[in-house]
N, C-alpha and C positions, 0 to 999 in steps of 0.2 A: 629867214623863216623856213621851217622844215616843210618839205613837200608832203602832202597827204595822199594816202593810198587806201584802197579798199579791196579785199579779196572776197570773191563770191565762190561758195563751195557747194558742190553737189556730188552725189555718188552714183555708181553703177554696180549693181549686184546686191546681194542679200547680206545683211549684217549679222545674221544668226549663224550658229554652228550646226545647221541641219543639212542632211543629205549631201555631205561634202564630197562624195565620190563623183558626183556629177560636176563637170567643169563649170557649168552655169552658176552653180551654188558655191563652188570652192573658192572663187576669187572675188574679193571686194575691191573696187577702185574708187578713189576719192580724188576729185580734181578741184584745184583752186585757180580762178582767173583773176589776176591782179591788175587793177586799173589805177592810174593817177586820177585824183578827184576831178581834175579839169577835163579829163577825157571821157568821163562817164556820160555826161549829157550829149556829147557828140555821138557816141555809140548808140545811146537811147534813141536819138533822133533818126539816125541811119537805119536802125532796126525797125522803127515804126514805118518809115518810108518803104522799106522792103516788104513788110506785111501788107501795106496798103496796095502795093503793086500787084500782089498775087492772091490775096485772100479777101473775103467779104469782111469789111472793116466797120466796126461801130466804135467811135471815139470814146464812148462811155464804157463799153465792154469790149476792149480790143482783144483780138485773138492772142493766145499765149503759145509760143513755140515750145512744144514738148515732143521729144523724139518718138515716143510710142504712138502719139496721135498722128504724127507725120507718116510714120511707117505704115500704120494701119488705116490711113486715109480717113480718120475719124473727124466728124464735124466739118469745119470750114476747110480742112485739108482734103476733103473729097475731090476738090478741083484738081488735085494732083493725079487723079486717075487718067486724066488727059495727058498722054505722053509728051506732047509739045510743051504744055504748061509745066510739067514735072522737070523737063530738061532745062527750061529757062529758070525755074525756081532754084534748081540745084546749082546752076552756073552762077546765078546772082548771089546765092548763099556763100559759095566758095570765094567770090570776089569780096563780099562783105567781111568774111573771116580774114582774108589776106590783108585787107586795108585797115582793119581795126588794130589799134595800138594797145596791146596788153601782154602780160606774161602768164605762163602756165607753170604750175607746180602740181604734179600728179603722183599719187602713191597707189600701189596695188599690193595687197597682202594675200598670201596663201593661207587661208584660214585653217585648212586641214593640217598643214605642217605646224602652224601656230598652236592649235589646240593639242596636238599630239606632243609637242615639246613642253608646253607649260601646264597642260591639264587644267585642274581647278583654278590655278593661278593665272590662266590666260586672260589677257586684257580684252575688253570689248573691242572688236576689230575696227569699228568706225572710229572710236575714240583713239585707238592706237595710230590709225592713219591721220587723224586730225592733229595729234601731237607732232607727227613727222612733218606735216605741211606747215604747222606753226613754226617749227624750228627753221625751216628754209625761208619762210616768209619774213620772220623776224631777223634772220641773218641778212637777207637782202635789205631790209629797212635800216638795220644798224649800220651796215656797210655804206649805204648811200646817204645816211643822215635823214631818212624819212620817218614818218610816223603813220600808222594805219590801224584800221579796224577790220572786223570779220563779219560777213553776212552769209548765213547758211539758209538752206531751204527748211521751212518748218515741216516736221514729219509727224506731228501729233503730240498730245499732252505729255505722256510719259517719256517719250523719246526726246522731246524738246527739253524737258527737265534734266534728263541724263546728259544731254549735250551741253547744256549750260554749266552743269556741275563739272564735266570733263574739261571744259574751257577754263573755268575758274581754277581748277586744280593745276593746270599748266601755268596759268598766269601767276598764281600765288606760291606754288611750290616748285615750279620748273619741271624738268624731265631728267632721265638718267644722264643725259648728255649736256644739258644746259641749266644754269642756275636761274632762279626767278628773275633777277634783275635783267637778264638777257631779253626776256619777254616784256617786262614792265617798261623798259627803256624804249621799246619799239611800238607797243600797242597803246592806242589812245583810249581804250575802254577796258574796264574789268569784266564787262559782260559781252558775250557774243550776241549779235543781232540775228533774228530769224524772221522770215516772211514766207507765206505760202505762195505756190506757183501763180495763183489767181491775182496776186498783187501786181503783176506785169513788171517785175524787176528785170531789166535788160540783162544785167550780169548773171543772174540766176538762169535765165533762158539760154545764154551762151554756154554756161557750165553744163546744163542739161544736154545740149546738143553735142558737146564734146566728150562727155564722161565715158560713154561706151566705146567709141572708136579709139580714144586714147588708151583706155584700159586694154583693149585688144592688141594695140600696137606694142604696149609694154609686155604683154604676155607672149607675143610673137618674138619680140627682141630676146626674151629669156627662154625661148623654145618650150613654152608651156602649152601652146596650141598649134594646130596645123595651119598652114597658110590658106586663108579663105579665097584667094584670088583677088582680082582687081575690083573689089566692092567699093561702094561710094565712101565708106568710112576711111578707106585708104587715101582717097582723094582729099578728104578733109585733113588727114594727118600730113599729107604732103604740103598743103598750103599753110599749115601752122607750125611747120618744123623749126622755123627760126624764132618762135615765140617762147620756147621753153626757158625757164630760169637756168642759169649756168654759172659756173665758177667764173668770176669776173676777170681773172687773170689768165687762167689756162683754158677756159671755154668748155670745161666738162659739163655735159648735161646729165649723165648718169650720176645719181646721188644728189643732184641739185634740182633738176626739173623733172626727171623721171626716177622714181624710187620704187624698187621692188623688194618687198619684205617676205 
């Protein structure tokens, strides 16, 4: 029986081609967190225990981990204004990330170079990154004999429709580098699944927490940004460094777990 997997996808950055001179707008990062099905419930349980330890917790309306809310101390994350609570929260979060069994596939695209190169023919940057992630995800599934599906964060009516169409295009027509059967043999569904943040999907919350620091690390690796110093995002990247997808024989992460376009 084939092992079942699910990849949870979230983004960091703007998917439009506006104000690209500013570094915050120039780069879009997309991250996928890959779980074996049997590991999803374990992580979900551990994540809820983590929330209960530090945050005001309503079992019917549990708090949702969202990086912007955490950084800005919004809502239940106001407790993190207490430096001792923040320290314990951060340490336990790092432990949770370290102990969780999952793989990472992350893509960052330079939208400025992309639009200048392809002009009117430039592909939607989010969809371009999605295709790159699906190539690596399906490569992993095909190599290991697994089968999997894809769950992304719902971003609104029009964007959700475009995302579903982009996924269908890859599934039915393939990409420049891979034939359709490469994807169809690995993916268990012709449709991409999507859920909003409020649905309390553990894998999407994980992807939300990791998307920005992983994007920054890839930009730093490629000398696109200056070193920000020993920020907390670097601590996150240190504890997840062994979780990137890699070439299963040579161990290469570049091009497999970290992709810069």
